[in-house]
N, C-alpha and C positions, 0 to 999 in steps of 0.2 A: 506333523509340523504344519499340516494344512490349517489347522486351527489358529495357529500363531500368524500365519500368512493372511488369513481372513482378518484378523484383528488389525494387523498393520494397514492392510490396503483398503479395507472398507470404513474403518472407524477411526483411523489415525490414532490408535492408543500409543500410550507413552513408551518411550524407549526402555523403561524399565521392564516391560513385558517380555523383552527378549531374553531376559533371565530365567523365564519359565522353562522347565524341563519337560521332556515328553514322558517322564516316567510318573508313576502314581505318587512316588515320594518325593516330589520336587521340593515341598515345603521344607522337608528336614535337610535335603541335600543343598539347598541353595541358603540356608540360614548362615549368617556371620555372626558369631558370638561377640565379635568386637565392634559391631556397628550398631547404630541406633535403629529401633525397630520401625520408625516412621520418618520419612524424610522432611526436614524443615522447609516450609513453603518457599523461603527466600532463595534456597539453593537451586530451585527450579528456573528462577528468573533469568540470569544472564545466559545460561546455555540455550534456552528456548528462545529468548529474544534474539540472540546472536544468529541462531540457525534461520529464523524467520527472515531476518535482514540479508543474510547471505544468500538464502533462495530468491528474495525478491530482487536483488541487485543482479544476479546471474539471469533471472528469467526477464527482466526488463531489457538487458542487453540482447537477449536472444529472441524475444517476442515482441514486447511492447516497442522497442525502438524500431523495428521493421514496420508493424503496423501503422505507426503514427509518423511515418517518414522522417525519422531521426537518421537512420542508417539504412543503406541499401547494399546487399551483398552482390558481389561480382562472380556469382556462381549460380547457375541456372538450376542447380539441384536444391538450393535454399529458396523456397518459394513463399515464404510467409508475406513478403512485401507485396506480393501478388495474390493476396488474400486466400492462399492454399494451405490449409492447415490440416494435419493428419490427426486422428483420434488418438494415436499413441502419445502425442505431444503432452496431453493432459495428465497422464499418470504420475510422473515424478512431482508435478506441482501439487495435486491433490494430496498425494500421500504426505509431502513435507508440510503442508499447511496443517492438515488434519493432526499429524503427529504432534506439532507444537500447540495446536488448540487443545490437545489433550493435556499437554504440560500445564497450560494456563488455567483449565479446569481444575486439575489436580492441585495446582497452587491455591486456588480459591478454596477447595474443600479442605485442605490441610489447614489453612489459616481459620475456616470455620470451626473445625474440630479442636483447634487449639485455643479458641477465642476466650478471652478472661474479660468478664464484665469489670474487674477491678483495674486492669491495666490497659485494656483496649489494644494491645500491642499487635493483634492480628488484624486490625481494621485497615492499616495500610496495605498489607499484603492481599487482602480482600479487594481492596479497590483497585490495585495495580492490575491483579489477575483480570478483574472485570473489563479494564480498559484495553488490555492486550487480547483478551478474548474477543472483544467487540471489534477490534481491528482486524484480527485474523479471520473472524466470521464474515465481516463485509467483504474482505478479498475474496474468499471463497464464494459467497452467494453472488457478487458482482461479476464474477468470471464465469459462472455457469447457470445462474438463476436459482431454480428450485434445488435444493440440496439436502442431505440428511443434516438434521440439527437437534431436534428434541431428542431423537433416539441414538444420535451418533456419539462415537468416542466411549462407548460402553462395552468394549470387548471384554472387560473383566467381569462384567455381568452377563456374559455369554449372548450378548446381542449383536450378531454379525451381519444381519441384513436390515439396516434401519430403513425406515420410511424416508421419503423426501418431503421436506416441510416446504410450503409455499413461501416465496421470498417476501412477501408482505408480512407473515407471521414472524419470519426471522428478523426482519428489520425492527418490528415491534419490540422483540426481546433484547435487540441489540441496544435500543434506546432505553429499555428499563435497566439494563446493566450500567450504561453510562450514567443514568440518573442515580443509581445506587452509589456508584463510585464517587460522584460528586458529593453526595451526602456524606459517605464515610469520611472523606477527606476534609470536610468542613471544619475549619478551626485548627487544622494541622499544617505546620509550616515546615518544620524539619524534624527529623528523628534520628538517633543513634541506633537504627535497627538492623540494617542490612550489612553487617559487617562480619569479618571472619579473619582473625589474625591481623588485624588493622588494615585489611584491604576491603574496599567496598565491594559488596555483592549486587550492586546496581550500577551497570555501566552507563545507563542512560541519564539519570539524574542523581547519582551518588558522587561523593568525591572521596578518594582515598586519603586525600591530604587532611580533610577535617572529620572523617568518619561520620558524615551525615548523609542522609538522603533528603532531596529537596521535594519534600511532599507537596508543596504549593505549585510546583512546576508540574508535577504528575497531574494535580487537579486541572491546571490550565490546558495541558495536552488533551486530556479526556474531554474537555468542554470544547476544544477547538476541533477534535475529532468528531465530537457530536455535531458540530456545524457543518463539517464537511459531508456527513452523511445526512443530515436534514435537508441540505441543499440538493443532494443527489435525488432524493425522493420527493422534491418540492413540487413537482408537476402533478403528482397524486392528490386528490382532494380528500382521500380517506383520512380519518383520524389515526395518528400513529403513536401517541403516547398521552395518557391521562385526557382523553377526550379532545385533544388539540390536533390540528393538522400540522405538517411540517413547517409551513409558512408562519403559522402562529406561535409555534415554539421557538423558531429562528428570532422572531420579534422579542419573545420573552427573554431568551437568552442574552441578546445583545442589550436589552434594556436594563438587565440585572446583573451588572459586572460583579457586585459583592457575593450574590448568590451563586453566580455562573462565571468566575473569572476566566478569562481566555489569555492567549499569548499577547504580550504587550511590546516584545522586541525580539530581535533574531536571537538574543541570549538564551530565550526560553524554548527555541524550537527543539522539537524532538528529533535528534540526529544520534544514532549509535555511531561514533566516530570510529571507523575502522583503522587498524594500525598497520597499514601496509603489509609487510612481509612478515611481521611479528605476530605471535600469538599473545593473548587468546582471541582478539578481534581481527584476525588476518583477513585480508581482502580475498574474495572468491577469485579474483584474477591474479594473485600473487604468483601462481606457477605458470602464467601464461607467457609465451613469448610476445613481443610486440607485434609480429606478424599474425599471430593467433588472436590477439585483442582487436586490432585496428586494420591489419593489412589484408583482410578478406573482402574488403568492400570499401565504400565511401559514404560520406554523409550526403544527405539528400539536397536537392536544389531548394526545396522548400525551406530547410533548416538553415543552410547556409545563406541564402539570399534574404530571408527575413532578418536574420541577425546583421548582415551587412548593411541592408538598407535603413536599419535603425541606429547604426553605429554602436551596437551592443558591445561593451567592453569585455564580455564573457567569451567572445568568439575566440580570441587567442588561447583562452585556457582550454577550449573544447575542441578546436579544429587546427589541423596543419594547413600550410599553404602548398600549392602546386605551381611551379613556375611563378613563385613570388606573388601568387594571389589565391584567395579563397575560392573554390570551385566545388559546387555540388553536382550530384548526378541525379537523373530522373529515377523516382521510385515507381516501380511497376512497369518496367521498360518492356518493350514487345519481346516475345520470345525470339531466341536467336540473334538478338541485337544487343548484346551486352556493351554498355558505354565504356568509354576510356575512364581510368581511375582518376577521382578527384581527391579532394580534402578527406582526411581520415581523423579518427579520434587522435588527440594528443595522447602519447604513450604514458605520460604522468597519470592520466586519469585511472590507470589500472590500479594504482595504490592511493587514490585519492580518499581522504577520510570521509569527505561530504557525501560520496556515494551511499552512506549509510543513512541518508535522510529518510525519516518516516513521515513527518509532517513539519513544515516549517512556518514561520511568521509571515513571509510573503504570500504563500498560499491562502492563509487566513485572511489577509488584506483583500485579495482577489475574490474570495467568497463574499466578504463584506461589500465590496463593490458591486457585485451582481446583485446582492440582496437589496442595496440601496437603489440601484438602477430600476429594480422591478417593484420597488415600493414596499418590500418586506420589512424594511427598518427605515427610520428617518435618516437624514444626512445627504451629502453630496457624494455621489459615486466618485467623482474626480478626485476627492480627497483620498478615499480608500485606494483607488487606482495608482495614484501617485505614490502613495506609501508603499504599496506592493512592489511597483517598479524599482524604487530606491533600496527597499529590503531585499529584492532578489539579487541586486547587483552586489550589495554589501555582504549579503550571505557568502559570497565567494571571495571575500576579502579584499574587494575592490572598492574604490571610490567613484561615486556617480559622477560623470562629466558635467562641467558647468553648463547651465542652460539645457541640459538634456531633456528636461520635461517640457520645456517651452517652445522647442523648434523641431521641425522634421516629423517623421512617420511616428514617432513614440509619443507625441502630444496628445493629450485627451481631446477628442473631437466634440466640442462643447455644442456645436450647431448640428451635429450628425444625428441620424436615426438611431432608435434603440438597437436595431440589428448592427449598425456600424460600431456603436459603443460596446455591444456584447463581443463583437469580433476583436476589438481592441483589448478588452479584459482577458478573453480566452486566449489570445495569442500569447500575452505576456505570462498568463498563468501556465501555458504549455511549456514555456522554457523554465519556469520556477519549478516544474515537476520533472525535470531532467533526471532520469535515472531513478525516479521514485516509483517503484514497483509497476503496477499497471495503470497508474492514475491518469496518464495523458489518454490512454485508450479508454478508460471509463468515461472521462469527461468529453471526449469527442463522441462517444455514443450518446451521451446525455444531451449535448448542445449542438452537435455537428459543426463544431468550431474548435480551433481555427479552421478556415477553409482550406482543404488540402486538396491539390490537383490530383486528378485520377489518371495513371498512366495507361497506355494502350494494351499492356500485357495483363492488366488486373482481371482475375476471375471473380466468381461468386456474384455475377450480374452487377459487378462494379460497386457492391455494397461491402463496406467495411464490416468484418465479422462482428455480430453483436454479442457473442458468447463463444466459448470453447466447447467442442464435443465433450460429453461425459467420457471419463477414463474408460479404456478397453477392459480393464479388470472389474470395474464397477458393472458394465454391461454384461459381463459374464457371471460373476458371483453374486451379484443383487438384481437379478434379470427382472423380476416381477415388479420391484419397487421402481427401478429404472425405466421400465416401459410405462408405467403409470404416470410418472413425472415427465417423460418426454412427450406423451400423448396431451397432458395438460398444458405444456408449454407451446404446443404446436408443432412438436418434432424436434428430435435431437439434431438440430439444424444450426448452421453458422449464421442464418438470418432470423432465427427465432428471437423474440424480443423478451428481455427480462422484465419483471413487473414494473419497474420505475422508468423504463425506457417507452415514453409515450408518442414521441415523434417517428 
């Protein structure tokens, strides 16, 4: 069974591989005469998408929210907020993401195999698989840097020790896949494709009421994701797609809304709306007691104070009061100096459907605000900034307060410096990315914003980790390729920079 273990741990192969037997007659023993011989591509979509989101929400709660000063544990054995990260923290995330990446690749390959030039019915599956593969691959490489890619997810081909591709090359292929997805979905609006017994097999943009999948929204999601990732690598001057730099491609996409449609409202956001305690989209926190979810720590001073100072209406949805006031605690507090408990997560967040956010319209507006500020696209960054603030509030079902954008700390600093304006954009983007996998951490690493106070107990030379350690299992079972990648990156170190991080 070591062979199966290697497949799962090193290349993230499909769950279906668990059906392999350890006997030489496994093919005959595991055949089901009543089942189809090849899985339909659409049947991989919901389980893999849900598993990704479930992992992302749980790990955002555990890791991202500590690193980026959303939450601070009141337990000195939990040290991520002090930039102390153990190598074994990586294994479950790596395994989960690679496993679902395999399912997205399988979905694409099955769609290609069943492609009909007459009906073209496989093209939506190919495009959706490419978008989701790009999303999963970006999470993997942005977390570790150079990782297995071109030879990964090939356990069925007896490839158990894949090489680690350079992040630059991974990003170039991610962009190729997003381009292909946009092309495949061109001209497609809706389709009655992903249905089974009158129930949609697309939980993201499908409708069980109408039995259609909104392919135009998938296309907008793919291109909005494209902008997120182009902005991430925008500091690099190398060509990343079709001889163009990331900055040039950002300009092309924004200038061509017909060729590259993107989100135009909150209604088009990519959100896998979790269903609380109910299956099939059960919240990863459904089995948690309130004390398990929010009683083991408090929200940070930065998180609480910033929301309070701007009069943000989302604060009561996210934070409890202590002695009739919102109170945060210091992140990275000194060893042996655990602070008194402050505000915690509102317990209702455990079952909140919006925690299934993948990418929303407000985030896109802040991407466009930054692009306009830096001259990548024409237009006034204030317009995009204001739209992002409003969309971020309305995303949570709230109404933006009157005069909210024209008074106080939230108001766009018209006469401010570029640094001040970037701080304003990234602070609001930070709150828009609440519980969105590791995006707050990625964006802080890219921009060093919002400015986060460094507590006296912080380690790692006071530097927020720029990546995670490679998983222990990878270090052991793929040692030669691991050592080569680590050396290329400057060591398997929490301060080693990934390719797109130039600051």
